[in-house]
Every structure is written in structure tokens, then in C-alpha cells.
gemmi code that builds the backbone of each chain (N, CA, C; Angstrom):
import gemmi

chains = {
    "A": [
        ("MET", (-27.214, 17.946, -20.614), (-27.314, 16.148, -21.006), (-27.641, 15.737, -19.927)),
        ("ALA", (-28.738, 15.028, -20.387), (-29.006, 13.651, -19.290), (-28.253, 12.644, -19.128)),
        ("GLU", (-27.748, 12.231, -17.508), (-26.747, 11.628, -17.463), (-27.640, 10.462, -17.073)),
        ("PRO", (-27.051, 9.225, -17.400), (-27.774, 7.782, -16.660), (-27.830, 7.792, -15.347)),
        ("ALA", (-28.557, 7.092, -14.719), (-28.423, 6.591, -13.294), (-27.570, 6.631, -12.388)),
        ("TYR", (-26.538, 5.620, -13.310), (-25.235, 4.564, -12.931), (-24.080, 5.136, -13.205)),
        ("LEU", (-24.313, 6.108, -13.762), (-22.818, 7.552, -13.966), (-22.561, 8.534, -12.856)),
        ("ALA", (-24.121, 8.493, -12.160), (-24.122, 9.559, -11.195), (-23.912, 8.248, -9.633)),
        ("TRP", (-24.285, 7.472, -9.977), (-24.009, 6.028, -8.411), (-22.428, 6.537, -8.652)),
        ("MET", (-21.898, 6.224, -9.857), (-19.872, 6.206, -9.613), (-19.544, 7.491, -9.854)),
        ("ASP", (-20.616, 8.647, -10.217), (-19.620, 9.313, -9.187), (-19.178, 10.193, -7.469)),
        ("THR", (-20.913, 9.793, -7.817), (-21.293, 9.703, -6.521), (-20.264, 8.782, -5.389)),
        ("VAL", (-20.122, 7.587, -5.314), (-19.388, 6.616, -4.807), (-17.836, 6.776, -4.766)),
        ("LEU", (-17.293, 7.142, -6.391), (-15.455, 7.739, -6.293), (-15.737, 8.989, -5.369)),
        ("PHE", (-16.640, 9.697, -5.696), (-16.518, 11.120, -4.455), (-15.341, 11.012, -3.066)),
        ("ALA", (-16.662, 10.366, -2.227), (-16.740, 9.102, -1.720), (-15.947, 9.046, -1.303)),
        ("GLY", (-15.414, 8.143, -1.853), (-13.930, 7.100, -1.977), (-12.694, 8.193, -1.755)),
        ("LEU", (-12.966, 9.409, -2.411), (-12.097, 10.389, -2.310), (-11.566, 11.285, -1.108)),
        ("ALA", (-12.970, 10.824, -0.716), (-13.298, 11.236, 0.573), (-12.369, 11.048, 2.084)),
        ("LEU", (-12.410, 9.795, 1.513), (-12.951, 8.529, 2.471), (-11.050, 8.410, 2.824)),
        ("ALA", (-10.667, 8.511, 1.907), (-8.888, 7.959, 1.685), (-8.054, 9.627, 1.937)),
        ("ALA", (-8.738, 10.950, 1.940), (-7.956, 12.117, 2.057), (-8.367, 11.853, 3.958)),
        ("GLY", (-9.530, 11.477, 4.215), (-9.469, 11.370, 5.716), (-8.420, 10.745, 6.220)),
        ("LEU", (-8.151, 9.861, 5.555), (-7.695, 8.863, 6.546), (-6.431, 8.584, 6.178)),
        ("THR", (-5.764, 9.469, 5.247), (-4.087, 9.943, 4.889), (-4.240, 11.210, 5.690)),
        ("LEU", (-4.939, 11.595, 6.811), (-4.921, 12.777, 7.507), (-4.541, 12.137, 9.026)),
        ("LEU", (-5.231, 10.803, 9.164), (-5.166, 10.282, 10.457), (-3.646, 8.888, 10.430)),
        ("VAL", (-3.515, 8.862, 9.511), (-2.047, 8.623, 9.689), (-0.761, 9.377, 9.962)),
        ("SER", (-0.766, 10.656, 8.881), (-0.103, 11.476, 9.875), (-0.352, 11.568, 11.484)),
        ("TYR", (-1.125, 10.886, 12.633), (-1.066, 10.910, 13.496), (0.179, 9.861, 14.186)),
        ("ARG", (0.428, 8.851, 12.872), (1.657, 8.000, 13.617), (2.975, 8.600, 13.225)),
        ("VAL", (2.979, 9.859, 12.427), (4.056, 10.345, 11.824), (4.808, 11.046, 12.738)),
        ("ILE", (3.590, 11.215, 13.582), (4.268, 12.506, 14.090), (4.584, 12.017, 15.243)),
        ("ARG", (3.500, 10.971, 16.171), (3.295, 10.467, 17.679), (4.499, 9.569, 16.979)),
        ("GLY", (4.371, 9.026, 15.656), (5.159, 7.511, 16.871), (6.929, 7.340, 17.250)),
        ("PRO", (6.671, 5.937, 17.959), (7.462, 6.189, 19.316), (9.030, 6.258, 18.250)),
        ("THR", (8.959, 5.108, 17.800), (10.480, 4.877, 16.675), (10.645, 5.232, 15.116)),
        ("VAL", (11.776, 5.585, 14.853), (12.043, 5.814, 13.801), (11.241, 5.151, 12.369)),
        ("PRO", (11.326, 3.936, 12.790), (10.220, 2.749, 11.585), (9.012, 2.441, 11.496)),
        ("ASP", (8.275, 3.143, 12.549), (6.984, 3.656, 12.855), (6.547, 5.016, 11.800)),
        ("ARG", (7.728, 5.799, 11.653), (7.468, 7.104, 11.053), (7.689, 6.623, 9.364)),
        ("VAL", (8.623, 5.555, 9.201), (9.409, 5.450, 8.220), (7.587, 4.130, 7.680)),
        ("VAL", (6.875, 3.357, 8.284), (6.368, 3.200, 7.608), (4.495, 3.495, 7.415)),
        ("ALA", (4.842, 4.439, 8.351), (3.375, 5.650, 8.545), (3.892, 6.641, 6.893)),
        ("LEU", (4.878, 6.863, 6.486), (5.109, 7.510, 5.482), (5.200, 6.487, 3.864)),
        ("ASP", (5.500, 5.353, 3.900), (5.161, 4.461, 3.405), (3.241, 4.377, 2.710)),
        ("THR", (2.689, 4.192, 4.117), (1.508, 4.626, 4.200), (0.748, 6.013, 3.545)),
        ("ILE", (1.292, 6.447, 3.536), (1.048, 8.171, 3.217), (1.245, 8.049, 1.340)),
        ("GLY", (2.121, 6.957, 1.250), (2.919, 7.367, -0.323), (1.818, 5.950, -1.008)),
        ("THR", (1.609, 5.375, -0.521), (0.270, 4.522, -0.953), (-1.143, 4.526, -1.069)),
        ("ASN", (-1.693, 5.498, 0.208), (-2.515, 5.805, 0.009), (-2.797, 7.508, -1.199)),
        ("VAL", (-1.750, 7.980, -1.330), (-1.664, 9.424, -2.102), (-1.488, 8.336, -3.753)),
        ("VAL", (-1.575, 7.608, -4.057), (-1.653, 6.427, -4.843), (-2.794, 6.496, -5.664)),
        ("ALA", (-3.464, 5.819, -4.207), (-5.090, 5.237, -4.498), (-5.804, 6.915, -4.790)),
        ("ILE", (-5.492, 7.840, -4.493), (-6.269, 9.292, -4.183), (-6.187, 9.587, -5.942)),
        ("ALA", (-5.124, 9.645, -6.628), (-4.422, 10.573, -7.737), (-5.013, 8.965, -8.576)),
        ("ALA", (-5.052, 7.506, -8.300), (-6.088, 6.857, -9.308), (-7.429, 7.555, -8.875)),
        ("LEU", (-8.447, 7.348, -8.452), (-8.967, 7.813, -7.550), (-9.898, 9.286, -8.092)),
        ("TYR", (-9.080, 9.371, -8.226), (-9.340, 10.581, -9.250), (-8.666, 11.269, -10.210)),
        ("ALA", (-8.425, 10.349, -11.608), (-8.295, 9.915, -12.536), (-9.589, 9.390, -12.920)),
        ("ILE", (-10.586, 9.100, -12.269), (-11.661, 8.358, -12.713), (-12.813, 9.244, -12.563)),
        ("TRP", (-12.652, 10.067, -11.217), (-13.773, 10.961, -10.584), (-13.510, 12.022, -11.787)),
        ("SER", (-12.130, 12.533, -12.356), (-12.245, 13.805, -12.845), (-12.104, 13.713, -14.951)),
        ("GLN", (-11.898, 12.000, -15.586), (-12.527, 11.625, -16.407), (-11.009, 12.256, -16.752)),
        ("GLN", (-9.895, 12.734, -16.497), (-8.729, 12.598, -16.975), (-6.707, 11.838, -16.312)),
        ("GLY", (-6.887, 11.118, -18.104), (-6.185, 9.991, -18.318), (-5.009, 9.969, -17.163)),
        ("TYR", (-4.450, 11.662, -17.088), (-2.849, 11.856, -17.015), (-2.583, 11.643, -15.706)),
        ("PHE", (-3.580, 11.581, -14.413), (-2.880, 10.956, -13.884), (-3.021, 10.072, -12.652)),
        ("VAL", (-3.637, 8.912, -13.944), (-2.831, 7.185, -14.013), (-1.716, 7.765, -13.757)),
        ("GLY", (-1.021, 8.367, -14.495), (1.045, 8.969, -14.559), (1.132, 8.874, -13.406)),
        ("VAL", (0.447, 9.638, -12.606), (1.136, 10.710, -11.719), (1.033, 9.322, -10.548)),
        ("SER", (0.235, 8.710, -10.893), (-0.357, 7.681, -9.234), (1.049, 6.770, -9.206)),
        ("LEU", (0.925, 6.391, -10.806), (2.462, 4.904, -11.436), (4.011, 5.799, -10.576)),
        ("VAL", (4.504, 7.261, -11.180), (4.934, 7.916, -10.435), (5.643, 7.687, -9.058)),
        ("LEU", (4.473, 8.083, -8.418), (4.244, 8.262, -7.109), (4.417, 6.468, -6.445)),
        ("ALA", (3.966, 6.073, -6.632), (4.447, 4.252, -6.626), (6.005, 4.547, -6.833)),
        ("ILE", (6.885, 4.655, -6.889), (7.776, 4.678, -7.300), (8.051, 5.101, -7.100)),
        ("ILE", (7.815, 6.755, -6.271), (9.114, 7.938, -5.495), (8.762, 6.992, -3.940)),
        ("GLY", (7.772, 6.883, -3.545), (7.585, 5.793, -2.316), (8.053, 4.667, -2.117)),
        ("PHE", (8.546, 3.728, -3.314), (9.817, 2.644, -3.189), (10.615, 3.167, -2.979)),
        ("ILE", (11.765, 4.141, -4.067), (12.609, 4.537, -3.826), (12.602, 5.090, -2.359)),
        ("SER", (12.079, 6.094, -1.463), (12.359, 6.499, 0.211), (12.276, 5.696, 0.622)),
        ("THR", (11.163, 4.747, 0.669), (11.229, 3.311, 1.623), (12.657, 2.772, 1.924)),
        ("ILE", (13.739, 2.661, 0.880), (14.935, 1.761, 0.154), (15.730, 2.447, 0.960)),
        ("THR", (15.485, 4.122, 0.772), (16.454, 5.199, 1.466), (16.507, 4.986, 2.548)),
        ("VAL", (15.409, 4.754, 3.353), (15.702, 5.767, 4.310), (15.858, 4.045, 5.108)),
        ("ALA", (15.481, 2.262, 4.576), (15.802, 1.505, 5.083), (16.936, 0.984, 5.354)),
        ("ARG", (18.175, 1.870, 4.031), (19.021, 1.746, 4.257), (19.948, 2.717, 5.210)),
        ("TYR", (19.329, 3.867, 5.131), (20.404, 4.842, 5.740), (20.239, 4.419, 7.292)),
        ("VAL", (18.753, 3.728, 7.590), (18.931, 3.747, 8.869), (20.201, 2.151, 9.442)),
        ("THR", (20.503, 1.389, 8.551), (20.890, 0.221, 9.104), (21.774, 0.025, 8.739)),
        ("GLU", (22.815, 0.922, 7.162), (24.606, 0.955, 7.268), (24.694, 2.630, 6.767)),
        ("GLY", (24.127, 4.343, 8.065), (24.296, 5.194, 8.116), (25.257, 5.517, 6.904)),
        ("ASP", (24.630, 5.500, 5.737), (24.809, 5.978, 4.386), (25.138, 5.647, 3.941)),
        ("ILE", (23.547, 5.809, 2.353), (23.283, 5.479, 1.586), (24.265, 4.927, -0.211)),
        ("ILE", (24.970, 5.276, -0.400), (25.614, 5.019, -1.176), (26.951, 4.986, -0.667)),
        ("GLU", (27.502, 3.494, -0.557), (28.975, 3.428, 0.015), (30.169, 4.163, -1.321)),
    ],
    "B": [
        ("MET", (-9.240, 17.698, -28.563), (-8.170, 17.097, -26.446), (-9.518, 16.522, -25.457)),
        ("THR", (-9.960, 17.526, -24.789), (-11.073, 17.576, -23.481), (-12.949, 16.772, -24.648)),
        ("ALA", (-13.060, 17.092, -25.132), (-13.997, 16.897, -26.028), (-14.395, 15.079, -26.214)),
        ("ALA", (-13.304, 15.157, -27.211), (-13.510, 13.247, -27.080), (-12.780, 12.110, -25.852)),
        ("GLU", (-11.727, 13.039, -24.958), (-11.989, 12.214, -23.534), (-13.541, 12.036, -22.564)),
        ("THR", (-14.308, 13.752, -22.865), (-15.451, 12.751, -22.199), (-16.541, 11.521, -23.403)),
        ("ALA", (-15.921, 11.666, -24.984), (-16.790, 11.088, -25.215), (-16.553, 10.125, -24.635)),
        ("ALA", (-15.667, 9.471, -24.523), (-14.513, 8.463, -24.158), (-15.446, 7.847, -23.030)),
        ("ALA", (-15.248, 9.136, -22.097), (-15.578, 8.898, -21.028), (-17.125, 8.311, -21.400)),
        ("ALA", (-18.252, 9.043, -21.763), (-19.457, 8.697, -21.915), (-20.010, 7.901, -22.334)),
        ("THR", (-19.065, 6.531, -22.602), (-19.458, 4.974, -23.347), (-18.845, 4.065, -22.152)),
        ("ALA", (-19.045, 4.572, -20.689), (-18.380, 3.189, -19.672), (-20.517, 3.304, -19.562)),
        ("GLY", (-20.463, 1.416, -19.262), (-21.942, 1.296, -20.350), (-22.340, 0.993, -18.145)),
        ("PRO", (-23.254, 0.174, -18.650), (-23.794, 0.186, -16.952), (-22.662, -1.264, -16.319)),
        ("VAL", (-22.895, -1.738, -16.860), (-21.328, -3.734, -16.204), (-19.929, -2.359, -16.148)),
        ("ARG", (-19.895, -1.964, -17.130), (-18.181, -1.086, -16.315), (-18.370, -0.183, -15.105)),
        ("ALA", (-19.555, 0.598, -15.031), (-19.334, 1.183, -14.186), (-19.895, 0.138, -12.283)),
        ("ALA", (-20.988, -0.728, -12.724), (-21.079, -1.443, -11.910), (-19.244, -1.459, -11.238)),
        ("LEU", (-18.891, -2.528, -11.558), (-17.290, -2.811, -11.157), (-16.439, -1.603, -11.010)),
        ("VAL", (-16.354, -0.285, -11.615), (-15.908, 0.529, -11.011), (-16.469, 0.545, -10.199)),
        ("ILE", (-17.801, 0.261, -8.950), (-17.814, 1.244, -7.314), (-17.966, -0.531, -6.961)),
        ("LEU", (-17.699, -1.276, -6.962), (-17.567, -2.276, -6.349), (-15.720, -2.205, -6.085)),
        ("LEU", (-15.057, -2.350, -7.112), (-13.820, -2.059, -7.262), (-12.921, -1.364, -5.812)),
        ("THR", (-14.402, 0.279, -6.007), (-13.485, 1.406, -5.314), (-15.043, 1.458, -4.168)),
        ("VAL", (-14.955, 0.030, -3.487), (-15.597, 0.071, -2.539), (-14.759, -0.891, -2.169)),
        ("VAL", (-14.139, -1.581, -2.303), (-13.766, -2.555, -1.424), (-11.971, -2.088, -1.619)),
        ("GLY", (-11.513, -0.859, -2.264), (-10.351, -0.824, -1.756), (-9.865, 0.178, -0.964)),
        ("SER", (-11.780, 1.069, -1.037), (-11.582, 2.385, 0.338), (-12.580, 1.241, 2.080)),
        ("PHE", (-12.738, -0.137, 1.711), (-12.886, -0.769, 2.747), (-11.478, -0.928, 3.516)),
        ("PHE", (-10.205, -1.686, 2.231), (-8.971, -2.132, 2.381), (-8.140, -1.113, 3.299)),
        ("LEU", (-8.502, -0.040, 2.924), (-7.488, 1.220, 3.390), (-8.182, 2.011, 4.691)),
        ("VAL", (-9.200, 1.265, 4.837), (-9.390, 1.645, 6.388), (-8.874, 0.768, 7.374)),
        ("VAL", (-9.718, -0.202, 6.550), (-8.425, -1.426, 7.330), (-7.433, -1.301, 7.766)),
        ("GLY", (-6.381, -1.062, 7.096), (-4.318, -0.963, 7.162), (-4.949, 0.034, 8.112)),
        ("THR", (-5.734, 1.251, 7.193), (-5.279, 2.802, 8.700), (-5.583, 3.098, 10.073)),
        ("ILE", (-6.731, 2.038, 10.796), (-7.605, 1.188, 11.641), (-5.918, 0.319, 12.388)),
        ("GLY", (-4.986, -0.461, 11.927), (-4.810, -1.135, 12.599), (-2.926, -0.680, 12.474)),
        ("LEU", (-2.623, -0.055, 11.565), (-1.386, 1.286, 11.419), (-2.001, 2.156, 12.856)),
        ("LEU", (-2.772, 2.634, 12.999), (-2.369, 3.548, 14.602), (-3.155, 2.154, 15.716)),
        ("ARG", (-4.322, 1.316, 15.817), (-3.818, 1.076, 16.726), (-3.352, -0.895, 17.185)),
        ("PHE", (-1.887, -0.595, 16.385), (-1.563, -2.597, 17.197), (-0.945, -1.770, 17.903)),
        ("PRO", (0.239, -2.356, 18.515), (1.043, -1.810, 19.523), (2.319, -1.311, 18.935)),
        ("ASN", (3.188, -2.960, 18.230), (4.451, -2.640, 17.981), (4.809, -2.393, 16.240)),
        ("VAL", (5.886, -1.857, 16.156), (6.134, -1.221, 14.966), (6.136, -2.610, 13.969)),
        ("TYR", (5.824, -3.555, 14.093), (6.324, -4.809, 13.540), (4.430, -5.121, 13.233)),
        ("ASN", (4.174, -5.393, 14.053), (2.467, -5.736, 13.846), (1.151, -4.619, 12.961)),
        ("ARG", (2.135, -3.120, 13.613), (2.026, -2.365, 11.966), (2.750, -2.365, 11.361)),
        ("MET", (3.226, -2.887, 10.540), (3.814, -3.183, 9.185), (3.138, -4.174, 8.402)),
        ("HIS", (2.690, -5.020, 9.622), (1.720, -6.404, 9.386), (0.254, -6.045, 8.636)),
        ("ALA", (-0.358, -3.894, 9.184), (-1.377, -3.939, 8.915), (-1.615, -3.221, 7.289)),
        ("THR", (-0.037, -2.273, 7.043), (0.302, -1.710, 6.232), (0.675, -2.123, 4.987)),
        ("SER", (1.017, -2.717, 5.285), (1.602, -3.831, 3.882), (1.090, -5.018, 2.818)),
        ("LYS", (-0.038, -5.593, 3.863), (-1.017, -6.323, 2.828), (-1.955, -5.205, 2.471)),
        ("ALA", (-3.544, -4.954, 3.982), (-5.002, -4.213, 3.832), (-4.235, -2.708, 3.559)),
        ("THR", (-3.080, -1.765, 3.450), (-3.574, -0.717, 2.335), (-3.051, -0.433, 0.937)),
        ("THR", (-2.373, -2.508, 0.607), (-1.575, -2.545, -1.190), (-2.848, -2.754, -1.601)),
        ("LEU", (-3.354, -3.896, -0.701), (-4.601, -4.019, -1.158), (-6.031, -3.442, -1.242)),
        ("GLY", (-5.615, -2.219, -0.458), (-6.570, -1.830, -1.370), (-6.840, -0.587, -2.398)),
        ("ALA", (-5.232, -0.207, -2.189), (-4.642, 1.306, -3.577), (-4.288, -0.157, -4.198)),
        ("ALA", (-4.693, -1.371, -4.474), (-4.189, -2.128, -6.145), (-5.952, -2.442, -6.462)),
        ("SER", (-6.295, -2.207, -5.533), (-7.815, -2.361, -6.029), (-8.386, -0.900, -6.294)),
        ("ILE", (-7.885, 0.251, -6.033), (-8.122, 0.969, -6.725), (-7.707, 1.494, -7.765)),
        ("ALA", (-6.925, 0.828, -7.878), (-6.259, 0.970, -9.032), (-6.295, 0.610, -10.181)),
        ("LEU", (-7.085, -0.594, -9.716), (-7.832, -1.758, -10.777), (-8.951, -1.289, -10.938)),
        ("ALA", (-9.582, -0.597, -10.350), (-10.769, 0.112, -10.229), (-10.211, 0.892, -12.279)),
        ("ALA", (-9.438, 1.687, -11.896), (-9.021, 2.771, -13.174), (-8.105, 1.804, -14.174)),
        ("THR", (-7.854, 0.946, -14.243), (-6.998, 0.029, -15.180), (-8.878, -0.937, -16.003)),
        ("VAL", (-10.011, -0.929, -14.730), (-11.615, -0.960, -15.562), (-12.029, -0.288, -16.853)),
        ("TYR", (-11.627, 1.567, -15.855), (-12.740, 2.567, -16.584), (-12.171, 2.894, -17.607)),
        ("TYR", (-10.412, 2.387, -17.868), (-10.234, 3.080, -19.137), (-9.048, 2.170, -19.881)),
        ("LEU", (-9.653, 0.834, -19.429), (-9.703, 0.331, -20.749), (-8.885, -0.347, -21.902)),
        ("PRO", (-9.519, 0.413, -22.361), (-8.973, 0.271, -24.268), (-8.299, 1.188, -24.751)),
        ("HIS", (-8.231, 2.604, -23.477), (-7.098, 3.098, -24.184), (-5.779, 3.313, -23.109)),
        ("GLY", (-4.269, 3.697, -23.367), (-3.512, 3.426, -23.455), (-3.152, 3.065, -21.457)),
        ("ASP", (-3.579, 4.494, -20.483), (-4.466, 4.481, -19.460), (-5.111, 3.595, -18.609)),
        ("GLY", (-5.260, 2.653, -19.203), (-5.539, 1.849, -18.507), (-4.646, 0.525, -17.933)),
        ("LEU", (-3.202, 0.109, -19.140), (-2.655, -0.333, -18.769), (-1.869, 0.165, -17.689)),
        ("MET", (-1.679, 1.502, -18.192), (-0.502, 2.301, -16.669), (-1.035, 1.540, -15.691)),
        ("ALA", (-2.182, 1.817, -15.199), (-2.481, 1.607, -13.786), (-2.483, -0.060, -13.984)),
        ("LEU", (-2.504, -0.974, -14.535), (-2.710, -2.115, -14.773), (-0.755, -2.033, -14.082)),
        ("VAL", (0.040, -1.695, -14.824), (1.780, -1.460, -14.537), (1.307, -0.932, -12.856)),
        ("THR", (0.533, 0.004, -12.317), (1.074, 0.120, -10.775), (0.272, -0.902, -10.517)),
        ("VAL", (-0.458, -1.951, -10.368), (-0.941, -2.860, -9.229), (0.286, -4.002, -9.409)),
        ("LEU", (0.874, -4.273, -10.707), (2.190, -4.853, -10.282), (3.107, -4.367, -9.349)),
        ("PHE", (3.437, -2.483, -9.826), (4.323, -2.813, -8.979), (4.083, -2.459, -7.693)),
        ("LEU", (3.159, -2.236, -7.009), (1.998, -1.992, -6.382), (2.932, -3.702, -5.210)),
        ("PHE", (2.276, -4.538, -6.000), (2.591, -6.083, -5.626), (4.058, -6.366, -5.060)),
        ("LEU", (4.634, -6.180, -6.038), (6.343, -6.195, -6.088), (6.724, -5.221, -5.312)),
        ("THR", (6.513, -3.741, -5.173), (7.480, -3.246, -4.004), (7.490, -3.257, -2.351)),
        ("ALA", (5.533, -3.564, -2.903), (5.582, -3.115, -1.206), (5.978, -4.533, 0.116)),
        ("PRO", (6.126, -5.421, -0.504), (6.438, -6.763, 0.370), (8.437, -6.270, 0.586)),
        ("THR", (9.047, -6.335, -0.233), (10.046, -5.233, -0.312), (10.250, -4.529, 0.883)),
        ("GLY", (10.423, -3.884, 0.805), (9.848, -2.249, 1.322), (9.657, -3.019, 2.950)),
        ("ALA", (8.427, -3.455, 2.807), (8.181, -3.854, 4.502), (9.227, -4.654, 5.078)),
        ("HIS", (9.863, -5.304, 4.383), (10.801, -6.768, 4.523), (12.401, -5.475, 4.655)),
        ("MET", (12.549, -4.418, 3.996), (14.237, -4.053, 5.091), (13.994, -2.826, 5.983)),
        ("ILE", (12.547, -2.742, 6.008), (11.892, -1.559, 6.890), (11.798, -2.355, 8.865)),
        ("SER", (11.660, -3.454, 7.915), (11.456, -4.636, 9.183), (12.926, -4.811, 9.274)),
        ("GLN", (13.520, -5.208, 8.568), (15.294, -5.747, 9.110), (15.797, -4.049, 9.469)),
        ("ALA", (15.957, -3.078, 9.164), (16.547, -2.273, 9.758), (15.984, -1.986, 11.678)),
        ("ALA", (14.369, -1.875, 11.759), (14.570, -1.944, 12.969), (14.535, -3.296, 13.745)),
        ("GLN", (14.877, -4.248, 13.034), (15.557, -5.437, 14.448), (16.882, -5.156, 13.974)),
        ("ARG", (17.788, -4.540, 12.837), (18.347, -3.752, 13.613), (19.197, -2.889, 14.295)),
        ("MET", (17.851, -1.929, 14.716), (17.925, -0.819, 15.516), (17.813, -0.701, 16.665)),
        ("GLY", (16.990, -2.114, 16.965), (17.432, -2.981, 18.399), (15.656, -2.351, 19.125)),
        ("VAL", (14.659, -2.369, 17.825), (13.260, -2.063, 18.226), (12.731, -3.262, 19.396)),
        ("PRO", (12.356, -3.341, 20.009), (12.031, -4.115, 20.595), (10.869, -5.074, 20.326)),
        ("PHE", (10.629, -7.117, 20.208), (9.543, -7.503, 19.651), (8.774, -6.950, 21.333)),
        ("LEU", (6.831, -7.832, 20.854), (6.490, -8.096, 22.067), (6.765, -8.443, 23.151)),
        ("ASP", (6.251, -8.686, 24.433), (6.703, -9.817, 25.285), (6.375, -11.143, 25.011)),
        ("GLY", (7.068, -12.560, 24.386), (6.739, -13.401, 24.968), (7.037, -13.657, 23.240)),
        ("VAL", (7.970, -12.900, 22.267), (7.717, -12.997, 20.661), (8.881, -12.951, 20.682)),
        ("THR", (9.451, -13.869, 20.343), (10.770, -14.661, 19.773), (11.658, -14.175, 18.420)),
        ("TRP", (12.487, -13.342, 17.916), (13.004, -14.427, 16.863), (12.777, -15.859, 16.065)),
        ("PRO", (11.974, -16.541, 14.725), (12.396, -18.003, 14.902), (12.741, -18.733, 14.749)),
        ("LYS", (12.995, -19.816, 15.037), (14.355, -20.289, 15.615), (15.133, -20.782, 14.508)),
        ("GLN", (16.146, -21.623, 14.084), (16.403, -23.115, 12.658), (15.720, -23.758, 13.529)),
        ("VAL", (14.756, -25.123, 12.837), (14.512, -25.963, 12.584), (15.554, -27.138, 12.403)),
        ("ALA", (15.079, -28.001, 14.043), (16.675, -28.800, 13.982), (17.070, -29.655, 12.632)),
        ("SER", (17.102, -29.946, 11.410), (17.007, -30.825, 10.475), (17.946, -31.234, 10.655)),
        ("GLY", (18.567, -31.618, 9.928), (20.144, -31.893, 10.003), (21.106, -31.418, 9.088)),
        ("ASP", (20.844, -30.655, 8.374), (21.203, -29.016, 7.557), (21.563, -28.131, 9.081)),
        ("ALA", (20.555, -27.970, 9.982), (20.826, -26.914, 10.338), (22.019, -27.389, 11.228)),
        ("ASP", (21.131, -28.359, 11.559), (22.046, -28.876, 13.611), (23.903, -28.941, 13.333)),
        ("THR", (24.702, -28.652, 11.616), (25.658, -28.501, 11.476), (25.975, -27.018, 11.670)),
        ("ALA", (25.260, -26.006, 11.733), (25.125, -24.126, 11.469), (25.084, -23.804, 12.974)),
        ("ASP", (23.875, -24.308, 13.926), (24.402, -23.601, 15.166), (24.101, -25.076, 16.062)),
        ("GLY", (25.480, -25.523, 16.450), (25.540, -27.113, 17.144), (24.930, -26.941, 18.339)),
        ("THR", (24.993, -25.716, 19.579), (24.515, -24.590, 20.730), (23.011, -25.247, 20.621)),
        ("ASP", (22.595, -24.011, 19.813), (21.128, -24.217, 19.715), (20.292, -25.270, 19.714)),
        ("ALA", (21.082, -26.118, 18.782), (19.902, -27.267, 18.354), (19.998, -27.767, 19.817)),
        ("ASP", (21.254, -28.458, 20.464), (20.705, -28.979, 21.721), (20.120, -28.693, 22.442)),
        ("ALA", (20.476, -27.347, 23.010), (19.502, -26.991, 23.771), (18.363, -27.108, 23.837)),
        ("ALA", (17.253, -26.647, 22.169), (16.152, -27.380, 21.932), (15.757, -28.411, 22.581)),
        ("ASN", (16.997, -29.346, 21.887), (16.823, -30.915, 22.256), (16.739, -30.996, 23.153)),
        ("GLY", (17.091, -31.347, 24.458), (17.637, -30.483, 26.025), (15.841, -30.661, 26.903)),
        ("ASP", (15.468, -29.283, 26.280), (14.325, -28.946, 26.317), (13.208, -29.675, 26.145)),
        ("ASP", (13.237, -30.929, 25.002), (12.594, -31.354, 23.791), (12.778, -32.645, 25.790)),
    ],
}
model = gemmi.Model(1)
for chain_id, residues in chains.items():
    chain = gemmi.Chain(chain_id)
    for i, (resn, *xyz) in enumerate(residues, 1):
        res = gemmi.Residue()
        res.name, res.seqid = resn, gemmi.SeqId(i, " ")
        for name, pos in zip(("N", "CA", "C"), xyz):
            atom = gemmi.Atom()
            atom.name, atom.element = name, gemmi.Element(name[0])
            atom.pos, atom.b_iso = gemmi.Position(*pos), 0.0
            res.add_atom(atom)
        chain.add_residue(res)
    model.add_chain(chain)
structure = gemmi.Structure()
structure.add_model(model)
structure.setup_entities()
């Protein structure tokens, strides 16, 4: 079937954003590996989590499968919980006392 | 199921497509800015300044694009909840990481100190020596 021109444009922009976000996630992993301190690595992992949220949302639009929006939400929740856990572990030396 | 979803997606008009394109471009720009800040800033606090604002704004903008795309269906509301959740949790997580870094003893940059108590009437009784020192400097 013949797609309208704006849908082709939207597909192109979405795929470009998907590739860009994937490349940025790869760049952020430099800070995870070479971060001088532990909080640097935690911040970089949190950024990777946020980037993957964006990637899941972009993929939900690009592939027209709405289930990936739920993947995005659950990844945001898990990223927040892991960040809080690492911060508490670094500060208190224990997670649940 | 798949045919119905394809039919629902084919109804995306030109206005909705333009909004999705605009929000995706804005979100990608903010993701780029946040990643450059994370790689280039000199300190963990400065890097957190870049990631907790710019990257969160980028991901929220892209999730808002998903909201615009899926809005009459339930997935659009779920993307809206994702935006709200990102705006609630990113400052909280950054605050806890910065507190942990400060307790670990990660040093600030040169010339940067912890913000002092304002020498008002209430803070004067809390730490008398610091307020006296500040007054002596003035």
C-alpha cells in the first residue's frame, strides 16, 4: 500500500533517533568503565537506564507495538530502585538493616 | 490483533506525525547534550548536573512522543505515567547519589565549598562560630 509522505518521514526520524540513542548509550559506557569514583559509575549506569527507557519508547512508536511502552515504564522503575539501592549501600554499608 | 494495531496506527494524521517528529528531535537533542555533559564535565557533581536534567528531559520528551502517538489507547496513558515517574524519580536518585558521594569524601572542585548557613536570626543560634566568622570577614 502507498504510505503518505509524512509517515515515511516519521519512520526515518524515529529510526535515526533510535540509532542515535543506542550510540549514546555506548558512549556512556565509557564513564562506567573509566569512571574515577564509584558515584561516577552509578550516575553513568543511571544514565544508561534513562537512555534505555528512551530507546524502548522509540521502539514502541517505530514498530507500532504498544507493549514496549510498558517495558519503558518498568525499566524506569527498576532503574530508580537500583540507584536508591546503590546509594544506600554506599552510604550506610547495608541495604536493609 | 496485529491487523487491528496496524489499522489503528495507520490513522496517524499529519498533525500527529509532525508532533511525534518534533518531540523525537527535541528528545534526541537533549540526550546528546546530557551524554556530552556526562563525558566532559570534570566532577561527579557536575556530571550529575548534566544527566539528571538534560537526559531526563530527553527521555521524557521521547515518552511524550509515545503519548502523542498512542493517545486514544491505553498505551498513551502508560507513556504519560512514564513521564511523570521520570520527573519524580530522577531528582530523588540524583540527590541520594550526591549525598552518598559527599559522605564518601569525593572532593569538590577548587574554590567550591558547601553552601554556608545564611546568617539570619534563626541560623545564628544553630552554629554560632561560623556565623561569627562570617561576620568577622565582613
